ZADO-1210 file (C-alpha; in nm, 4 decimals, padded with zeros to 6 digits):
<atoms>
<atom x="03.7996" y="00.4891" z="03.6528" code="MET" pos="1"/>
<atom x="03.4959" y="00.2920" z="03.7676" code="LYS" pos="2"/>
<atom x="03.3692" y="00.3990" z="04.1096" code="VAL" pos="3"/>
<atom x="03.0500" y="00.1979" z="04.1345" code="LYS" pos="4"/>
<atom x="02.7645" y="00.0431" z="03.9386" code="SER" pos="5"/>
<atom x="02.4100" y="00.1749" z="03.9605" code="ILE" pos="6"/>
<atom x="02.0797" y="00.0347" z="03.8441" code="GLU" pos="7"/>
<atom x="01.8429" y="00.2555" z="03.6458" code="VAL" pos="8"/>
<atom x="01.4884" y="00.1346" z="03.5889" code="SER" pos="9"/>
<atom x="01.1718" y="00.2614" z="03.4273" code="SER" pos="10"/>
<atom x="00.8079" y="00.1516" z="03.4326" code="THR" pos="11"/>
<atom x="00.5423" y="00.2545" z="03.1847" code="PHE" pos="12"/>
<atom x="00.1861" y="00.1408" z="03.1177" code="GLY" pos="13"/>
<atom x="-00.1336" y="00.2454" z="02.9454" code="GLY" pos="14"/>
<atom x="-00.4737" y="00.1391" z="02.8177" code="VAL" pos="15"/>
<atom x="-00.5550" y="00.0594" z="02.4556" code="ILE" pos="16"/>
<atom x="-00.9304" y="00.1016" z="02.4328" code="SER" pos="17"/>
<atom x="-00.9737" y="00.0383" z="02.0599" code="ASP" pos="18"/>
<atom x="-00.8252" y="-00.3116" z="02.0421" code="ALA" pos="19"/>
<atom x="-01.0057" y="-00.6038" z="01.8706" code="PRO" pos="20"/>
<atom x="-01.1267" y="-00.7276" z="02.2091" code="TYR" pos="21"/>
<atom x="-01.1537" y="-00.5905" z="02.5650" code="GLU" pos="22"/>
<atom x="-00.9292" y="-00.3052" z="02.6727" code="ASN" pos="23"/>
<atom x="-00.5638" y="-00.4039" z="02.6656" code="ILE" pos="24"/>
<atom x="-00.3433" y="-00.2747" z="02.9477" code="LYS" pos="25"/>
<atom x="00.0194" y="-00.3332" z="02.8498" code="PRO" pos="26"/>
<atom x="00.2896" y="-00.2513" z="03.1005" code="SER" pos="27"/>
<atom x="00.6647" y="-00.2316" z="03.0567" code="TYR" pos="28"/>
<atom x="00.9508" y="-00.2619" z="03.3015" code="PHE" pos="29"/>
<atom x="01.3128" y="-00.2222" z="03.1940" code="ASP" pos="30"/>
<atom x="01.6380" y="-00.1727" z="03.3755" code="LYS" pos="31"/>
<atom x="02.0015" y="-00.1218" z="03.2930" code="VAL" pos="32"/>
<atom x="02.3231" y="-00.1376" z="03.4983" code="ILE" pos="33"/>
<atom x="02.5523" y="00.1610" z="03.4510" code="ILE" pos="34"/>
<atom x="02.9119" y="00.2034" z="03.5612" code="ASP" pos="35"/>
<atom x="02.9909" y="00.5554" z="03.6797" code="ILE" pos="36"/>
<atom x="03.3259" y="00.7104" z="03.7449" code="GLY" pos="37"/>
<atom x="03.4708" y="00.9609" z="03.9844" code="GLU" pos="38"/>
<atom x="03.3353" y="01.3079" z="03.9140" code="GLY" pos="39"/>
<atom x="03.0242" y="01.1838" z="03.7305" code="ASP" pos="40"/>
<atom x="02.6970" y="01.3350" z="03.8378" code="ASN" pos="41"/>
<atom x="02.4989" y="01.0310" z="03.9448" code="GLU" pos="42"/>
<atom x="02.1571" y="01.1946" z="03.9318" code="GLN" pos="43"/>
<atom x="02.2156" y="01.3382" z="03.5837" code="ASP" pos="44"/>
<atom x="02.3164" y="00.9935" z="03.4586" code="ILE" pos="45"/>
<atom x="02.0110" y="00.8319" z="03.6177" code="ILE" pos="46"/>
<atom x="01.7812" y="01.0914" z="03.4603" code="ASN" pos="47"/>
<atom x="01.9394" y="01.0550" z="03.1166" code="ALA" pos="48"/>
<atom x="01.9168" y="00.6747" z="03.1085" code="TYR" pos="49"/>
<atom x="01.5656" y="00.6738" z="03.2527" code="ARG" pos="50"/>
<atom x="01.4595" y="00.9125" z="02.9776" code="LYS" pos="51"/>
<atom x="01.6031" y="00.6741" z="02.7140" code="LEU" pos="52"/>
<atom x="01.4253" y="00.3757" z="02.8689" code="LEU" pos="53"/>
<atom x="01.0947" y="00.5613" z="02.8813" code="GLN" pos="54"/>
<atom x="01.1283" y="00.6687" z="02.5189" code="ALA" pos="55"/>
<atom x="01.1681" y="00.3050" z="02.4110" code="GLU" pos="56"/>
<atom x="00.8733" y="00.1991" z="02.6267" code="GLN" pos="57"/>
<atom x="00.6500" y="00.4686" z="02.4776" code="ILE" pos="58"/>
<atom x="00.7612" y="00.3632" z="02.1291" code="ARG" pos="59"/>
<atom x="00.6711" y="00.0003" z="02.2064" code="ALA" pos="60"/>
<atom x="00.3316" y="00.1090" z="02.3414" code="PHE" pos="61"/>
<atom x="00.2604" y="00.3207" z="02.0321" code="ASP" pos="62"/>
<atom x="00.3521" y="00.0331" z="01.8002" code="LEU" pos="63"/>
<atom x="00.1228" y="-00.2022" z="01.9898" code="LEU" pos="64"/>
<atom x="-00.1608" y="00.0512" z="01.9817" code="ARG" pos="65"/>
<atom x="-00.1093" y="00.0961" z="01.6058" code="ASN" pos="66"/>
<atom x="-00.1288" y="-00.2809" z="01.5450" code="ARG" pos="67"/>
<atom x="-00.4346" y="-00.3235" z="01.7679" code="MET" pos="68"/>
<atom x="-00.6195" y="-00.0426" z="01.5904" code="LYS" pos="69"/>
<atom x="-00.5316" y="-00.1887" z="01.2501" code="ALA" pos="70"/>
<atom x="-00.6538" y="-00.5349" z="01.3491" code="GLU" pos="71"/>
<atom x="-00.9815" y="-00.3953" z="01.4791" code="LYS" pos="72"/>
<atom x="-01.0407" y="-00.1950" z="01.1607" code="ILE" pos="73"/>
<atom x="-00.9684" y="-00.4985" z="00.9403" code="GLU" pos="74"/>
<atom x="-01.2197" y="-00.7016" z="01.1408" code="GLN" pos="75"/>
<atom x="-01.4928" y="-00.4396" z="01.1267" code="GLN" pos="76"/>
<atom x="-01.4551" y="-00.2848" z="00.7791" code="VAL" pos="77"/>
<atom x="-01.4381" y="-00.5004" z="00.4676" code="LYS" pos="78"/>
<atom x="-01.1859" y="-00.3998" z="00.2058" code="GLY" pos="79"/>
<atom x="-00.9526" y="-00.2101" z="00.4378" code="VAL" pos="80"/>
<atom x="-00.6033" y="-00.3536" z="00.4255" code="ARG" pos="81"/>
<atom x="-00.2848" y="-00.2831" z="00.6209" code="PHE" pos="82"/>
<atom x="00.0769" y="-00.3833" z="00.5579" code="VAL" pos="83"/>
<atom x="00.3291" y="-00.4146" z="00.8402" code="GLU" pos="84"/>
<atom x="00.6817" y="-00.2755" z="00.8277" code="LYS" pos="85"/>
<atom x="00.9194" y="-00.2619" z="01.1247" code="ASP" pos="86"/>
<atom x="00.6364" y="-00.3467" z="01.3617" code="GLY" pos="87"/>
<atom x="00.4061" y="-00.0689" z="01.2379" code="LYS" pos="88"/>
<atom x="00.0861" y="-00.1099" z="01.0346" code="LYS" pos="89"/>
<atom x="00.0413" y="00.1104" z="00.7279" code="TYR" pos="90"/>
<atom x="-00.3011" y="00.1459" z="00.5581" code="PRO" pos="91"/>
<atom x="-00.2945" y="00.0838" z="00.1842" code="SER" pos="92"/>
<atom x="-00.3508" y="00.3618" z="-00.0670" code="VAL" pos="93"/>
<atom x="-00.6553" y="00.1884" z="-00.2154" code="THR" pos="94"/>
<atom x="-00.8060" y="00.1446" z="00.1318" code="SER" pos="95"/>
<atom x="-00.7577" y="00.5128" z="00.2101" code="ILE" pos="96"/>
<atom x="-00.9206" y="00.6212" z="-00.1158" code="ILE" pos="97"/>
<atom x="-01.1916" y="00.3611" z="-00.1559" code="GLY" pos="98"/>
<atom x="-01.2991" y="00.2232" z="00.1834" code="TRP" pos="99"/>
<atom x="-01.6426" y="00.3862" z="00.1466" code="ASP" pos="100"/>
<atom x="-01.6879" y="00.3791" z="-00.2326" code="GLN" pos="101"/>
<atom x="-01.7810" y="00.0213" z="-00.3254" code="ASP" pos="102"/>
<atom x="-02.0731" y="-00.0296" z="-00.0858" code="PHE" pos="103"/>
<atom x="-02.3132" y="-00.0650" z="-00.3809" code="HIS" pos="104"/>
<atom x="-02.1208" y="-00.3601" z="-00.5275" code="ILE" pos="105"/>
<atom x="-02.1485" y="-00.7035" z="-00.3683" code="SER" pos="106"/>
<atom x="-01.8387" y="-00.8763" z="-00.2337" code="ASP" pos="107"/>
<atom x="-01.8888" y="-01.1558" z="-00.4877" code="ILE" pos="108"/>
<atom x="-01.8946" y="-00.9143" z="-00.7810" code="ASP" pos="109"/>
<atom x="-01.5947" y="-00.7219" z="-00.6486" code="LEU" pos="110"/>
<atom x="-01.3982" y="-01.0443" z="-00.6225" code="ARG" pos="111"/>
<atom x="-01.4773" y="-01.1377" z="-00.9827" code="GLN" pos="112"/>
<atom x="-01.3704" y="-00.7987" z="-01.1179" code="TYR" pos="113"/>
<atom x="-01.0594" y="-00.8081" z="-00.9026" code="GLY" pos="114"/>
<atom x="-00.9648" y="-01.1564" z="-01.0220" code="SER" pos="115"/>
<atom x="-00.9911" y="-01.0581" z="-01.3868" code="ARG" pos="116"/>
<atom x="-00.7864" y="-00.7463" z="-01.3212" code="GLY" pos="117"/>
<atom x="-00.5148" y="-00.9493" z="-01.1493" code="THR" pos="118"/>
<atom x="-00.4925" y="-01.1894" z="-01.4435" code="ILE" pos="119"/>
<atom x="-00.4823" y="-00.9139" z="-01.7058" code="VAL" pos="120"/>
<atom x="-00.2094" y="-00.7331" z="-01.5093" code="HIS" pos="121"/>
<atom x="-00.0037" y="-01.0509" z="-01.5074" code="TYR" pos="122"/>
<atom x="-00.0579" y="-01.0986" z="-01.8814" code="MET" pos="123"/>
<atom x="00.0595" y="-00.7440" z="-01.9463" code="ILE" pos="124"/>
<atom x="00.3719" y="-00.7869" z="-01.7350" code="GLU" pos="125"/>
<atom x="00.4587" y="-01.1086" z="-01.9158" code="GLN" pos="126"/>
<atom x="00.3974" y="-00.9487" z="-02.2547" code="PHE" pos="127"/>
<atom x="00.6245" y="-00.6554" z="-02.1729" code="ILE" pos="128"/>
<atom x="00.8991" y="-00.8947" z="-02.0658" code="GLN" pos="129"/>
<atom x="00.8636" y="-01.1530" z="-02.3449" code="THR" pos="130"/>
<atom x="00.6740" y="-00.9896" z="-02.6307" code="GLY" pos="131"/>
<atom x="00.4128" y="-01.2696" z="-02.6332" code="ALA" pos="132"/>
<atom x="00.0590" y="-01.2831" z="-02.4962" code="TRP" pos="133"/>
<atom x="-00.0315" y="-01.5760" z="-02.2725" code="LEU" pos="134"/>
<atom x="-00.3616" y="-01.7598" z="-02.2851" code="THR" pos="135"/>
<atom x="-00.5536" y="-01.8087" z="-01.9612" code="LEU" pos="136"/>
<atom x="-00.4381" y="-02.1701" z="-01.9504" code="GLU" pos="137"/>
<atom x="-00.0761" y="-02.0610" z="-01.9929" code="GLU" pos="138"/>
<atom x="-00.1163" y="-01.8033" z="-01.7153" code="VAL" pos="139"/>
<atom x="-00.2318" y="-02.0701" z="-01.4707" code="VAL" pos="140"/>
<atom x="00.0431" y="-02.3084" z="-01.5800" code="GLU" pos="141"/>
<atom x="00.3117" y="-02.0421" z="-01.5437" code="LYS" pos="142"/>
<atom x="00.1750" y="-01.8999" z="-01.2170" code="ASN" pos="143"/>
<atom x="-00.0326" y="-02.1560" z="-01.0224" code="PRO" pos="144"/>
<atom x="-00.1152" y="-01.8918" z="-00.7610" code="LYS" pos="145"/>
<atom x="-00.3547" y="-01.7402" z="-01.0164" code="LEU" pos="146"/>
<atom x="-00.5585" y="-02.0597" z="-01.0529" code="ARG" pos="147"/>
<atom x="-00.8082" y="-01.9426" z="-00.7909" code="GLU" pos="148"/>
<atom x="-00.8509" y="-01.6066" z="-00.9661" code="ASP" pos="149"/>
<atom x="-00.9051" y="-01.7835" z="-01.2968" code="ALA" pos="150"/>
<atom x="-01.1704" y="-02.0059" z="-01.1410" code="SER" pos="151"/>
<atom x="-01.3494" y="-01.7143" z="-00.9746" code="ILE" pos="152"/>
<atom x="-01.3603" y="-01.5191" z="-01.2994" code="MET" pos="153"/>
<atom x="-01.4475" y="-01.8128" z="-01.5260" code="TYR" pos="154"/>
<atom x="-01.7210" y="-01.9603" z="-01.3034" code="ARG" pos="155"/>
<atom x="-01.8605" y="-01.6336" z="-01.1668" code="GLY" pos="156"/>
<atom x="-02.2158" y="-01.5202" z="-01.2283" code="ASN" pos="157"/>
<atom x="-02.0990" y="-01.2053" z="-01.4128" code="LEU" pos="158"/>
<atom x="-01.9570" y="-01.4078" z="-01.7009" code="GLY" pos="159"/>
<atom x="-01.6394" y="-01.1985" z="-01.7181" code="LEU" pos="160"/>
<atom x="-01.3934" y="-01.2826" z="-01.9945" code="LYS" pos="161"/>
<atom x="-01.0360" y="-01.1882" z="-02.0665" code="ILE" pos="162"/>
<atom x="-01.1346" y="-01.1392" z="-02.4312" code="SER" pos="163"/>
<atom x="-01.3649" y="-00.8517" z="-02.3296" code="ASP" pos="164"/>
<atom x="-01.0598" y="-00.6479" z="-02.2293" code="CYS" pos="165"/>
<atom x="-00.8623" y="-00.4355" z="-02.4732" code="SER" pos="166"/>
<atom x="-00.5076" y="-00.4855" z="-02.3448" code="HIS" pos="167"/>
<atom x="-00.3744" y="-00.6516" z="-02.6606" code="GLU" pos="168"/>
<atom x="-00.5028" y="-00.3782" z="-02.8933" code="GLU" pos="169"/>
<atom x="-00.3869" y="-00.1099" z="-02.6500" code="PHE" pos="170"/>
<atom x="-00.0294" y="-00.2332" z="-02.6689" code="PHE" pos="171"/>
<atom x="-00.0477" y="-00.2838" z="-03.0435" code="ALA" pos="172"/>
<atom x="-00.1181" y="00.0870" z="-03.0763" code="GLN" pos="173"/>
<atom x="00.0714" y="00.2471" z="-02.7892" code="PHE" pos="174"/>
<atom x="00.3626" y="00.0240" z="-02.6877" code="LEU" pos="175"/>
<atom x="00.6007" y="00.2447" z="-02.8853" code="LYS" pos="176"/>
<atom x="00.5278" y="00.5362" z="-02.6508" code="ASP" pos="177"/>
<atom x="00.6294" y="00.3536" z="-02.3315" code="PHE" pos="178"/>
<atom x="00.9493" y="00.2565" z="-02.1521" code="GLU" pos="179"/>
<atom x="00.9039" y="00.0200" z="-01.8545" code="PHE" pos="180"/>
<atom x="01.1610" y="00.0093" z="-01.5750" code="ASP" pos="181"/>
<atom x="01.0099" y="-00.1437" z="-01.2576" code="GLU" pos="182"/>
<atom x="00.7045" y="-00.3620" z="-01.2075" code="PHE" pos="183"/>
<atom x="00.4868" y="-00.4152" z="-00.8999" code="GLU" pos="184"/>
<atom x="00.7017" y="-00.2361" z="-00.6425" code="GLN" pos="185"/>
<atom x="00.5757" y="-00.1757" z="-00.2882" code="THR" pos="186"/>
<atom x="00.6204" y="00.1744" z="-00.1466" code="ILE" pos="187"/>
<atom x="00.5835" y="00.3199" z="00.2029" code="PHE" pos="188"/>
<atom x="00.5449" y="00.6771" z="00.3194" code="ASN" pos="189"/>
<atom x="00.6499" y="00.7183" z="00.6823" code="ASP" pos="190"/>
<atom x="00.5494" y="01.0837" z="00.7134" code="LYS" pos="191"/>
<atom x="00.1861" y="01.0270" z="00.6136" code="HIS" pos="192"/>
<atom x="00.1708" y="00.6595" z="00.7146" code="LEU" pos="193"/>
<atom x="00.0535" y="00.4740" z="00.4046" code="TYR" pos="194"/>
<atom x="00.1726" y="00.2028" z="00.1706" code="CYS" pos="195"/>
<atom x="00.0907" y="00.0764" z="-00.1765" code="GLY" pos="196"/>
<atom x="00.2114" y="-00.1059" z="-00.4825" code="ARG" pos="197"/>
<atom x="00.2350" y="00.0614" z="-00.8206" code="TYR" pos="198"/>
<atom x="00.1961" y="-00.1277" z="-01.1480" code="ASP" pos="199"/>
<atom x="00.4893" y="00.0213" z="-01.3369" code="VAL" pos="200"/>
<atom x="00.7465" y="00.2925" z="-01.3040" code="ARG" pos="201"/>
<atom x="00.8855" y="00.4074" z="-01.6358" code="GLY" pos="202"/>
<atom x="00.8392" y="00.6683" z="-01.9060" code="LYS" pos="203"/>
<atom x="00.5535" y="00.7690" z="-02.1317" code="TYR" pos="204"/>
<atom x="00.6568" y="00.9732" z="-02.4348" code="GLN" pos="205"/>
<atom x="00.9929" y="01.0230" z="-02.2667" code="GLY" pos="206"/>
<atom x="00.8572" y="01.1641" z="-01.9392" code="VAL" pos="207"/>
<atom x="00.9231" y="00.9819" z="-01.6057" code="PRO" pos="208"/>
<atom x="00.5883" y="00.8404" z="-01.4952" code="SER" pos="209"/>
<atom x="00.3941" y="00.6179" z="-01.2613" code="ILE" pos="210"/>
<atom x="00.1855" y="00.3965" z="-01.4917" code="ILE" pos="211"/>
<atom x="-00.1288" y="00.2077" z="-01.3963" code="ASP" pos="212"/>
<atom x="-00.3359" y="-00.0420" z="-01.5963" code="PHE" pos="213"/>
<atom x="-00.7108" y="-00.0337" z="-01.5367" code="LYS" pos="214"/>
<atom x="-00.9550" y="-00.3028" z="-01.6490" code="THR" pos="215"/>
<atom x="-01.2440" y="-00.1267" z="-01.4748" code="GLY" pos="216"/>
<atom x="-01.4283" y="00.1884" z="-01.5740" code="SER" pos="217"/>
<atom x="-01.3176" y="00.4034" z="-01.2796" code="THR" pos="218"/>
<atom x="-00.9745" y="00.5412" z="-01.1994" code="TYR" pos="219"/>
<atom x="-00.8080" y="00.7900" z="-00.9699" code="SER" pos="220"/>
<atom x="-00.4955" y="00.9923" z="-01.0264" code="PHE" pos="221"/>
<atom x="-00.4825" y="01.0385" z="-00.6476" code="LYS" pos="222"/>
<atom x="-00.3793" y="00.6748" z="-00.6206" code="GLN" pos="223"/>
<atom x="-00.0861" y="00.7195" z="-00.8590" code="LEU" pos="224"/>
<atom x="00.0158" y="01.0455" z="-00.6942" code="ALA" pos="225"/>
<atom x="00.0419" y="00.8641" z="-00.3610" code="ALA" pos="226"/>
<atom x="00.2748" y="00.6081" z="-00.5219" code="TYR" pos="227"/>
<atom x="00.4792" y="00.8884" z="-00.6787" code="ALA" pos="228"/>
<atom x="00.5353" y="01.0321" z="-00.3285" code="ASN" pos="229"/>
<atom x="00.6487" y="00.7090" z="-00.1673" code="GLY" pos="230"/>
<atom x="00.9754" y="00.7193" z="00.0260" code="ASP" pos="231"/>
<atom x="01.2638" y="00.6775" z="-00.2178" code="GLY" pos="232"/>
<atom x="01.0495" y="00.7444" z="-00.5267" code="VAL" pos="233"/>
<atom x="01.1928" y="01.0475" z="-00.7012" code="GLU" pos="234"/>
<atom x="01.1680" y="01.2311" z="-01.0294" code="GLY" pos="235"/>
<atom x="00.8112" y="01.1418" z="-01.1253" code="ILE" pos="236"/>
<atom x="00.6734" y="01.4138" z="-01.3520" code="GLU" pos="237"/>
<atom x="00.3447" y="01.2661" z="-01.4690" code="GLN" pos="238"/>
<atom x="00.0797" y="01.0042" z="-01.3972" code="LEU" pos="239"/>
<atom x="-00.0524" y="00.7733" z="-01.6675" code="VAL" pos="240"/>
<atom x="-00.3693" y="00.5628" z="-01.6649" code="ILE" pos="241"/>
<atom x="-00.3835" y="00.2878" z="-01.9266" code="CYS" pos="242"/>
<atom x="-00.7504" y="00.1878" z="-01.9776" code="PRO" pos="243"/>
<atom x="-00.7381" y="-00.1750" z="-02.0921" code="VAL" pos="244"/>
<atom x="-01.0897" y="-00.2848" z="-02.0034" code="GLY" pos="245"/>
<atom x="-01.3960" y="-00.3275" z="-02.2185" code="LYS" pos="246"/>
<atom x="-01.4542" y="-00.0570" z="-02.4807" code="THR" pos="247"/>
<atom x="-01.6862" y="00.0217" z="-02.7710" code="ASP" pos="248"/>
<atom x="-01.4302" y="00.2443" z="-02.9424" code="ASN" pos="249"/>
<atom x="-01.3972" y="00.1690" z="-03.3123" code="LYS" pos="250"/>
<atom x="-01.0201" y="00.1758" z="-03.2735" code="SER" pos="251"/>
<atom x="-01.0451" y="-00.1219" z="-03.0354" code="GLY" pos="252"/>
<atom x="-00.9032" y="00.0583" z="-02.7321" code="CYS" pos="253"/>
<atom x="-00.8901" y="00.3850" z="-02.5422" code="LYS" pos="254"/>
<atom x="-00.5964" y="00.6244" z="-02.5345" code="LYS" pos="255"/>
<atom x="-00.3704" y="00.6687" z="-02.2306" code="PRO" pos="256"/>
<atom x="-00.5023" y="00.9263" z="-01.9836" code="ILE" pos="257"/>
<atom x="-00.2298" y="01.1587" z="-01.8591" code="VAL" pos="258"/>
<atom x="-00.1849" y="01.4343" z="-01.6036" code="THR" pos="259"/>
<atom x="00.1199" y="01.6273" z="-01.4939" code="LYS" pos="260"/>
<atom x="-00.0572" y="01.7689" z="-01.1892" code="ASN" pos="261"/>
<atom x="00.1253" y="01.5342" z="-00.9528" code="VAL" pos="262"/>
<atom x="00.1282" y="01.7791" z="-00.6613" code="LYS" pos="263"/>
<atom x="-00.2408" y="01.8674" z="-00.6955" code="THR" pos="264"/>
<atom x="-00.3408" y="01.5025" z="-00.7067" code="GLU" pos="265"/>
<atom x="-00.1223" y="01.4255" z="-00.4055" code="PHE" pos="266"/>
<atom x="-00.2868" y="01.7092" z="-00.2138" code="ASP" pos="267"/>
<atom x="-00.6221" y="01.5488" z="-00.3001" code="ASN" pos="268"/>
<atom x="-00.4952" y="01.2163" z="-00.1705" code="PHE" pos="269"/>
<atom x="-00.3820" y="01.3770" z="00.1554" code="LEU" pos="270"/>
<atom x="-00.7383" y="01.5015" z="00.2078" code="LYS" pos="271"/>
<atom x="-00.8533" y="01.1399" z="00.1821" code="ASP" pos="272"/>
<atom x="-00.5753" y="01.0390" z="00.4203" code="ARG" pos="273"/>
<atom x="-00.6971" y="01.2961" z="00.6732" code="ALA" pos="274"/>
<atom x="-01.0563" y="01.1681" z="00.6429" code="LYS" pos="275"/>
<atom x="-00.9334" y="00.8116" z="00.6944" code="PHE" pos="276"/>
<atom x="-00.7418" y="00.9164" z="01.0068" code="ALA" pos="277"/>
<atom x="-01.0456" y="01.1032" z="01.1376" code="GLU" pos="278"/>
<atom x="-01.2722" y="00.8037" z="01.0780" code="ARG" pos="279"/>
<atom x="-01.0431" y="00.5278" z="01.2056" code="PHE" pos="280"/>
<atom x="-00.7941" y="00.7037" z="01.4311" code="GLY" pos="281"/>
<atom x="-00.4864" y="00.5761" z="01.2518" code="ILE" pos="282"/>
</atoms>
């Protein structure tokens, strides 16, 4: 039976010193009205509800601090990208691995290479689904969002061409060894706070794999291992790099590059994750 109603309140505040602008000083005030009955210990109830209110306030403060840090990093460091989920910012796998690796390449050149890679990835996905290769004109017609990438690649000073890549010959020789299940899926890892998007999840020579297509000359199994350890991703036994860029091989393409050392490569990624956290505090 209700004896009386009591009000329980909580106040919490702090300073976020690494925000994009001057120090932010958020403060929180919350209250709740509780009905108590005969025989209830009023002070115990007050303490319990105040503890719940404070926990939510601390959570809100931590989320705000996470977002402010992420925004500041994105403003100050080119190439570092975050994705938000449930109010929290997660650094991308490629940012964690490569934030300090491309300093010798100009932003303009990086954009041209990236645009060609995006187009070739789309061509591969369409080929896997339809069995036919699209021309660059057909790519733009089918996906107008790629028009800007096509323009950047076609008009860029590097003179990059789709025809320089070896994706068509690669699939002519190796398609029989692959089974493709999921394309371009975003993953998150809450324990280690990162996110990413893998190219394909499927099988290579019958073994469950994370599969990645590379038009460039560099690759990292650490990247694929991070995808393989995303929340909800299970059963991955190997990592497969498909080199579909320019090649001088007489066969017209390079062979798939494979490792089954998923755990070792993930441990290597976690070292990069620790360095990223040490450098940026997130």
